[in-house]
C-alpha positions as CSV (number, residue, x, y, z in Angstrom):
1,M,119.3,102.3,112.4
2,R,117.1,101.4,115.2
3,I,113.4,102.0,115.4
4,G,113.9,105.1,117.7
5,E,116.2,106.7,115.2
6,L,114.1,106.0,112.4
7,A,110.8,107.3,114.1
8,A,113.0,110.6,114.9
9,R,114.2,111.1,111.3
10,A,110.9,110.5,110.0
11,G,109.0,112.7,112.5
12,T,106.8,110.0,113.7
13,S,106.7,107.7,116.7
14,T,107.8,104.2,117.2
15,R,104.1,103.1,117.7
16,T,103.4,104.5,114.4
17,L,106.2,102.4,112.8
18,R,105.1,99.2,114.7
19,Y,101.7,99.9,113.3
20,Y,102.9,100.2,109.6
21,E,104.9,97.0,110.1
22,S,101.7,95.2,111.2
23,R,100.0,96.6,108.1
24,G,102.8,95.4,105.8
25,L,104.0,98.9,104.8
26,L,107.2,98.8,106.6
27,S,109.4,95.6,106.9
28,A,112.0,95.4,109.9
29,R,115.0,93.2,109.7
30,R,116.2,92.0,113.0
31,A,119.7,92.5,114.2
32,D,121.7,89.7,116.1
33,N,120.3,91.3,119.3
34,G,117.0,91.1,118.3
35,Y,116.4,94.9,117.8
36,R,114.5,96.0,114.6
37,S,117.0,97.3,112.0
38,Y,116.1,99.8,109.3
39,D,118.2,101.5,106.4
40,E,117.6,104.8,104.3
41,S,115.2,102.9,102.0
42,D,112.8,102.5,105.0
43,L,113.2,106.3,105.7
44,R,112.2,106.9,102.0
45,L,109.1,104.7,102.4
46,L,108.1,106.5,105.4
47,R,108.6,109.9,103.9
48,Q,106.3,108.9,100.9
49,I,103.8,107.5,103.3
50,R,103.9,110.7,105.3
51,T,103.6,113.1,102.2
52,L,100.6,111.1,100.8
53,Q,98.9,111.3,104.2
54,D,99.7,115.0,104.4
55,F,97.5,115.2,100.9
56,G,94.8,113.3,102.4
57,F,95.3,109.9,101.3
58,D,94.5,107.1,103.8
59,L,97.1,104.4,104.7
60,E,95.8,101.8,102.5
61,E,95.9,104.3,99.3
62,T,99.7,104.5,100.0
63,R,100.3,100.9,99.4
64,P,101.1,101.1,95.6
65,F,103.5,103.9,96.1
66,V,105.4,101.8,98.9
67,D,105.3,98.8,96.6
68,C,106.7,100.8,93.7
69,L,109.7,102.0,95.9
70,R,110.4,98.6,96.9
71,A,110.4,97.4,93.3
72,G,113.3,99.8,93.0
73,H,111.8,102.7,91.3
74,P,113.3,106.1,92.3
75,Q,110.0,107.5,92.9
76,G,106.8,106.0,94.4
77,D,104.5,107.4,91.8
78,T,105.9,106.0,88.6
79,C,104.2,102.6,88.6
80,P,100.8,101.9,86.9
81,A,99.2,101.2,90.2
82,S,100.3,104.6,91.9
83,L,99.1,106.6,88.9
84,D,95.8,104.8,89.4
85,V,95.7,106.1,92.9
86,Y,96.2,109.5,91.8
87,R,93.4,109.4,89.2
88,R,91.2,108.1,91.9
89,K,92.1,110.8,94.3
90,L,91.6,113.5,91.8
91,A,88.2,112.2,90.8
92,E,87.4,112.3,94.6
93,L,88.5,115.8,95.0
94,D,86.7,116.9,92.1
95,A,83.5,115.3,93.3
96,L,84.1,117.1,96.6
97,I,84.8,120.3,95.0
98,D,81.5,120.1,92.9
99,E,79.7,119.3,96.1
100,L,81.1,122.4,97.9
101,R,80.3,124.5,95.1
102,S,76.6,123.3,95.2
103,V,76.5,124.0,98.9
104,R,78.0,127.4,98.6
105,A,75.4,128.2,95.9
106,E,72.5,127.1,98.0
107,I,73.8,129.0,101.0
108,G,74.2,132.0,98.8
109,V,70.6,131.9,97.6
110,R,69.4,131.2,101.2
111,L,71.3,134.5,102.3
112,A,69.8,136.6,99.5
113,S,66.3,135.4,100.3
114,A,66.9,136.3,103.9
115,G,67.6,139.9,103.0
116,G,71.6,139.6,103.1
117,E,73.8,140.0,100.4
118,E,75.3,137.0,98.7
119,P,79.1,136.9,99.4
120,L,81.7,137.0,96.8
121,C,82.7,133.4,95.9
122,E,86.6,133.3,95.7
123,L,86.5,130.2,93.4
124,E,84.1,132.1,90.8
125,G,85.6,135.6,90.7
126,P,83.4,138.7,90.8
127,K,79.9,138.5,89.4
128,L,79.0,141.0,86.6
């Protein structure tokens, strides 16, 4: 398929595909007429990248997943390097959650000291 069809099927733009190609995440073959040519495996790579980006992964963090798919694995997250990225992302998310809990607690204290009631935290459940 040509770049426009791939972009449409992946729900992205041709400009994005060219950018991914420049970053080495997508490899285009050239047809006899010089046009870029892609196949279903390229669509799988793009879907993997898009899913990870929807989860908050930056583009470089998607590389091990793409490499895993290129190596012939049925899923991009079955290789050790991909699993390492998942572990790092979970640690990052845990740190952010801890930070948000701390900020929430501080705001609750300030609200209480200002004479308002501390709101119920959905993460902690009711206080007894």
